[in-house]
C-alpha positions, 0 to 999 in steps of 0.5 A, spaced: 974 303 777 976 311 776 973 315 771 975 322 769 969 325 768 971 332 766 975 329 760 969 325 758 965 331 758 970 335 754 971 329 749 963 329 748 963 337 748 969 336 742 964 331 739 959 336 738 955 335 745 952 341 748 956 342 755 950 341 759 948 334 756 956 332 756 956 333 764 950 329 765 952 324 760 959 323 765 955 323 771 950 318 769 956 314 767 959 314 774 953 313 778 948 308 775 953 304 771 960 304 774 958 301 780 955 295 776 961 293 772 966 288 774 973 289 776 979 285 774 980 284 782 972 282 782 974 277 776 980 274 780 976 273 786 970 269 782 975 265 779 979 263 785 972 261 788 970 257 782 977 253 783 975 252 790 968 249 788 971 245 783 977 242 787 972 240 793 967 237 788 972 233 784 975 231 791 968 229 793 967 225 787 974 221 788 972 220 795 965 217 793 968 213 787 973 210 792 968 208 797 964 205 792 970 201 790 971 199 797 964 196 798 964 192 791 971 189 794 968 188 800 961 184 797 966 180 793 970 178 799 964 176 802 961 172 796 968 168 796 968 166 803 
C-alpha cells in the first residue's frame, strides 16, 4: 500500500499541526503501521486458502460418510446371510 507521506504531512500542517510533528506522524504511519495492514491481495489469498481447506474438509466428511454407509451395509448383508 503506497502512502503519499508528503501529502499526508501537508494535510496535517494545513490542519494546524506543526511541520516537524506532521512529518513525524507521516513517518510513523509508514514504518510501524502500514506493514501490518492487510491488502486486497492478502485478503484474496486468505479467502482462497479458506476455500481450499473447506473443500478438503467437506470431501473428507463425504468419504467418511460413504465409508460408514459401506460398513453398515456390509454388516447388514452379513446378518442376512
